[in-house]
C-alpha atoms as a printed R data frame, in Angstrom:
    type eleno elety resid chain resno       x       y       z
1   ATOM     1    CA   MET     A     1  16.456 -11.491  -3.044
2   ATOM     2    CA   ASN     A     2  13.257 -13.140  -1.824
3   ATOM     3    CA   PRO     A     3  13.352 -15.682   0.981
4   ATOM     4    CA   VAL     A     4  12.739 -19.292  -0.031
5   ATOM     5    CA   ILE     A     5  10.352 -21.874   1.363
6   ATOM     6    CA   PHE     A     6  11.511 -25.426   0.701
7   ATOM     7    CA   LEU     A     7   8.227 -27.299   0.462
8   ATOM     8    CA   ASP     A     8   7.534 -30.950   1.041
9   ATOM     9    CA   ILE     A     9   4.053 -31.953  -0.160
10  ATOM    10    CA   ASP     A    10   2.903 -35.102   1.677
11  ATOM    11    CA   GLY     A    11   2.449 -34.321   5.358
12  ATOM    12    CA   VAL     A    12   2.642 -30.563   4.764
13  ATOM    13    CA   VAL     A    13  -0.151 -29.746   2.309
14  ATOM    14    CA   VAL     A    14  -1.456 -33.262   1.618
15  ATOM    15    CA   THR     A    15  -2.957 -34.805   4.746
16  ATOM    16    CA   PRO     A    16  -5.122 -37.828   5.595
17  ATOM    17    CA   ARG     A    17  -8.135 -35.496   5.423
18  ATOM    18    CA   SER     A    18  -7.323 -34.389   1.878
19  ATOM    19    CA   LEU     A    19  -6.576 -37.980   0.857
20  ATOM    20    CA   ALA     A    20 -10.038 -39.031   2.096
21  ATOM    21    CA   GLU     A    21 -11.702 -36.099   0.324
22  ATOM    22    CA   GLY     A    22  -9.929 -36.152  -3.009
23  ATOM    23    CA   GLY     A    23  -7.407 -38.938  -3.297
24  ATOM    24    CA   PRO     A    24  -3.601 -39.028  -3.343
25  ATOM    25    CA   LYS     A    25  -3.116 -35.931  -5.508
26  ATOM    26    CA   HIS     A    26  -5.436 -33.606  -3.605
27  ATOM    27    CA   ALA     A    27  -4.093 -30.937  -1.258
28  ATOM    28    CA   ASP     A    28  -5.708 -29.896   2.020
29  ATOM    29    CA   SER     A    29  -7.317 -26.483   1.462
30  ATOM    30    CA   SER     A    30  -6.639 -25.286   5.034
31  ATOM    31    CA   CYS     A    31  -2.935 -26.169   4.726
32  ATOM    32    CA   VAL     A    32  -2.773 -24.473   1.321
33  ATOM    33    CA   ALA     A    33  -4.415 -21.376   2.834
34  ATOM    34    CA   ASN     A    34  -1.681 -21.301   5.495
35  ATOM    35    CA   LEU     A    35   0.971 -21.671   2.800
36  ATOM    36    CA   ASN     A    36  -0.620 -18.736   0.936
37  ATOM    37    CA   ARG     A    37  -0.439 -16.632   4.113
38  ATOM    38    CA   LEU     A    38   3.213 -17.533   4.660
39  ATOM    39    CA   ILE     A    39   4.198 -16.679   1.090
40  ATOM    40    CA   GLU     A    40   2.378 -13.353   1.256
41  ATOM    41    CA   ALA     A    41   3.699 -12.356   4.697
42  ATOM    42    CA   ALA     A    42   7.303 -13.266   3.858
43  ATOM    43    CA   GLN     A    43   7.180 -12.312   0.158
44  ATOM    44    CA   ALA     A    44   8.798 -15.709  -0.353
45  ATOM    45    CA   ASP     A    45   9.438 -17.941  -3.309
46  ATOM    46    CA   VAL     A    46   8.869 -21.708  -3.161
47  ATOM    47    CA   VAL     A    47  11.210 -24.527  -4.117
48  ATOM    48    CA   ILE     A    48   9.717 -28.013  -4.175
49  ATOM    49    CA   SER     A    49  11.818 -30.431  -2.130
50  ATOM    50    CA   SER     A    50   9.153 -33.145  -1.992
51  ATOM    51    CA   SER     A    51   9.537 -36.611  -3.461
52  ATOM    52    CA   TRP     A    52   6.735 -35.473  -5.792
53  ATOM    53    CA   ARG     A    53   9.437 -33.775  -7.878
54  ATOM    54    CA   THR     A    54  10.717 -37.181  -8.998
55  ATOM    55    CA   ALA     A    55   7.359 -38.257 -10.471
56  ATOM    56    CA   HIS     A    56   5.608 -35.002 -11.412
57  ATOM    57    CA   SER     A    57   6.417 -31.865 -13.350
58  ATOM    58    CA   ILE     A    58   6.488 -28.466 -11.723
59  ATOM    59    CA   ASP     A    59   3.360 -27.592 -13.733
60  ATOM    60    CA   PHE     A    60   1.503 -30.616 -12.337
61  ATOM    61    CA   ILE     A    61   2.454 -29.587  -8.799
62  ATOM    62    CA   ARG     A    62   1.310 -25.998  -9.451
63  ATOM    63    CA   GLU     A    63  -2.015 -27.233 -10.864
64  ATOM    64    CA   THR     A    64  -2.571 -29.622  -7.951
65  ATOM    65    CA   LEU     A    65  -1.964 -26.869  -5.403
66  ATOM    66    CA   CYS     A    66  -4.065 -24.339  -7.331
67  ATOM    67    CA   ALA     A    67  -6.992 -26.789  -7.412
68  ATOM    68    CA   SER     A    68  -7.006 -26.502  -3.601
69  ATOM    69    CA   GLY     A    69  -6.787 -22.715  -3.484
70  ATOM    70    CA   PHE     A    70  -3.084 -21.978  -3.971
71  ATOM    71    CA   SER     A    71  -2.713 -18.316  -4.965
72  ATOM    72    CA   TRP     A    72   0.963 -18.111  -5.930
73  ATOM    73    CA   PRO     A    73   1.847 -20.517  -8.787
74  ATOM    74    CA   GLU     A    74   4.353 -18.004 -10.174
75  ATOM    75    CA   ARG     A    75   6.213 -18.111  -6.845
76  ATOM    76    CA   ILE     A    76   7.169 -21.771  -7.363
77  ATOM    77    CA   ILE     A    77  10.571 -21.140  -8.878
78  ATOM    78    CA   GLY     A    78  12.054 -24.606  -9.006
79  ATOM    79    CA   MET     A    79  12.687 -27.998  -7.484
80  ATOM    80    CA   THR     A    80  15.654 -29.479  -5.697
81  ATOM    81    CA   GLU     A    81  17.629 -32.095  -7.582
82  ATOM    82    CA   HIS     A    82  17.087 -35.696  -6.523
83  ATOM    83    CA   MET     A    83  20.421 -37.008  -5.282
84  ATOM    84    CA   HIS     A    84  21.016 -40.675  -4.600
85  ATOM    85    CA   TYR     A    85  24.304 -40.413  -2.735
86  ATOM    86    CA   ARG     A    86  26.117 -38.051  -0.436
87  ATOM    87    CA   VAL     A    87  29.561 -37.271  -1.796
88  ATOM    88    CA   GLU     A    88  32.373 -35.752   0.238
89  ATOM    89    CA   HIS     A    89  35.793 -34.999  -1.234
90  ATOM    90    CA   GLY     A    90  34.934 -36.986  -4.366
91  ATOM    91    CA   SER     A    91  33.915 -40.167  -2.531
92  ATOM    92    CA   ILE     A    92  30.464 -41.606  -1.875
93  ATOM    93    CA   VAL     A    93  29.917 -41.570   1.886
94  ATOM    94    CA   GLY     A    94  26.260 -42.592   2.130
95  ATOM    95    CA   ARG     A    95  22.726 -42.041   0.988
96  ATOM    96    CA   ALA     A    96  21.785 -38.418   0.287
97  ATOM    97    CA   GLU     A    97  19.132 -36.932   2.523
98  ATOM    98    CA   ARG     A    98  16.690 -34.184   1.639
99  ATOM    99    CA   SER     A    99  18.851 -31.706   3.584
100 ATOM   100    CA   ASP     A   100  21.750 -32.535   1.218
101 ATOM   101    CA   GLU     A   101  19.513 -31.770  -1.772
102 ATOM   102    CA   ILE     A   102  18.484 -28.452  -0.204
103 ATOM   103    CA   ARG     A   103  22.109 -27.527   0.508
104 ATOM   104    CA   ALA     A   104  22.997 -28.342  -3.110
105 ATOM   105    CA   TRP     A   105  20.198 -26.057  -4.361
106 ATOM   106    CA   LEU     A   106  21.411 -23.273  -2.058
107 ATOM   107    CA   GLU     A   107  24.968 -23.632  -3.382
108 ATOM   108    CA   GLY     A   108  23.711 -22.753  -6.843
109 ATOM   109    CA   HIS     A   109  21.132 -20.187  -5.656
110 ATOM   110    CA   PRO     A   110  22.482 -18.577  -2.481
111 ATOM   111    CA   ARG     A   111  19.842 -17.307  -0.044
112 ATOM   112    CA   GLU     A   112  20.335 -16.321   3.564
113 ATOM   113    CA   GLN     A   113  16.631 -16.380   4.301
114 ATOM   114    CA   PHE     A   114  15.031 -19.792   3.913
115 ATOM   115    CA   VAL     A   115  12.781 -22.143   5.795
116 ATOM   116    CA   ILE     A   116  12.136 -25.834   5.271
117 ATOM   117    CA   LEU     A   117   8.607 -27.203   5.737
118 ATOM   118    CA   ASP     A   118   8.690 -30.986   5.999
119 ATOM   119    CA   ASP     A   119   7.277 -33.820   8.088
120 ATOM   120    CA   ASP     A   120  10.534 -35.791   7.913
121 ATOM   121    CA   LEU     A   121  13.627 -35.009   9.967
122 ATOM   122    CA   GLU     A   122  15.945 -35.916   7.070
123 ATOM   123    CA   ALA     A   123  15.216 -32.442   5.680
124 ATOM   124    CA   GLU     A   124  16.441 -30.643   8.800
125 ATOM   125    CA   ILE     A   125  18.993 -27.878   8.594
126 ATOM   126    CA   ALA     A   126  19.393 -26.368  12.047
127 ATOM   127    CA   GLY     A   127  17.764 -22.976  12.460
128 ATOM   128    CA   HIS     A   128  15.739 -23.298   9.252
129 ATOM   129    CA   PHE     A   129  13.496 -26.323   9.793
130 ATOM   130    CA   ILE     A   130   9.813 -26.573  10.698
131 ATOM   131    CA   ARG     A   131   8.519 -30.092  11.181
132 ATOM   132    CA   THR     A   132   4.835 -30.566  10.451
133 ATOM   133    CA   GLU     A   133   2.678 -33.341  11.852
134 ATOM   134    CA   PRO     A   134   1.722 -35.513   8.861
135 ATOM   135    CA   ASP     A   135  -1.819 -35.990  10.183
136 ATOM   136    CA   TRP     A   136  -2.423 -32.226  10.269
137 ATOM   137    CA   GLY     A   137  -0.019 -30.627   7.810
138 ATOM   138    CA   LEU     A   138   0.813 -26.919   7.843
139 ATOM   139    CA   ARG     A   139  -1.124 -25.365  10.715
140 ATOM   140    CA   VAL     A   140  -1.090 -21.812  12.020
141 ATOM   141    CA   GLN     A   141   1.567 -22.621  14.646
142 ATOM   142    CA   GLU     A   142   3.987 -23.895  11.973
143 ATOM   143    CA   LEU     A   143   3.214 -20.883   9.775
144 ATOM   144    CA   GLU     A   144   4.034 -18.543  12.686
145 ATOM   145    CA   ALA     A   145   7.223 -20.466  13.516
146 ATOM   146    CA   ALA     A   146   8.332 -20.228   9.864
147 ATOM   147    CA   LEU     A   147   7.728 -16.472   9.890
148 ATOM   148    CA   ARG     A   148   9.771 -16.137  13.086
149 ATOM   149    CA   ILE     A   149  12.675 -17.991  11.448
150 ATOM   150    CA   LEU     A   150  12.564 -15.775   8.383
151 ATOM   151    CA   LYS     A   151  12.205 -12.594  10.448
152 ATOM   152    CA   GLN     A   152  15.069 -13.530  12.788
153 ATOM   153    CA   ILE     A   153  17.339 -14.177   9.825
154 ATOM   154    CA   ALA     A   154  16.289 -10.907   8.141
155 ATOM   155    CA   ASP     A   155  16.748  -8.873  11.351
156 ATOM   156    CA   GLY     A   156  19.925 -10.603  12.441
157 ATOM   157    CA   PRO     A   157  20.383 -12.545  15.655
158 ATOM   158    CA   GLU     A   158  20.570  -9.451  17.867
159 ATOM   159    CA   ARG     A   159  17.383  -7.760  16.651
160 ATOM   160    CA   GLY     A   160  15.469 -10.955  15.892
161 ATOM   161    CA   ALA     A   161  15.951 -12.318  19.418
162 ATOM   162    CA   ARG     A   162  14.030  -9.446  21.024
């Protein structure tokens, strides 16, 4: 099974530079190029975990990314479900975070290899999270860190730590 990249949009592939160039629904071509490289190197699929999923269709997101050079629209395989509340043992215990939505997706689509690209810590799942700087988005250093996470998981802790 292919690894999965959980992708936030704003702050990962939409940056202040892309907003100035093309408006709120315009992705940064350098960030998209780095996403292309990550998908190709990891042979990964993409699941949209961004708040964009609540206002836009998966086709709109594909088209927006492709307009900025995205090469893998067929690799976007779904979106996480928007959850309002965190439920434990049948009781509401608080507001759901993006990490809860990712965990819920993984329950229905188990994957050992996954990485989360987001500029917000509420998406963090230890050992799988890469935080981007919202002013810069997905840079080479985050791409390389994401590949290391996926490689370490694929190799196992003993081999991946070398």
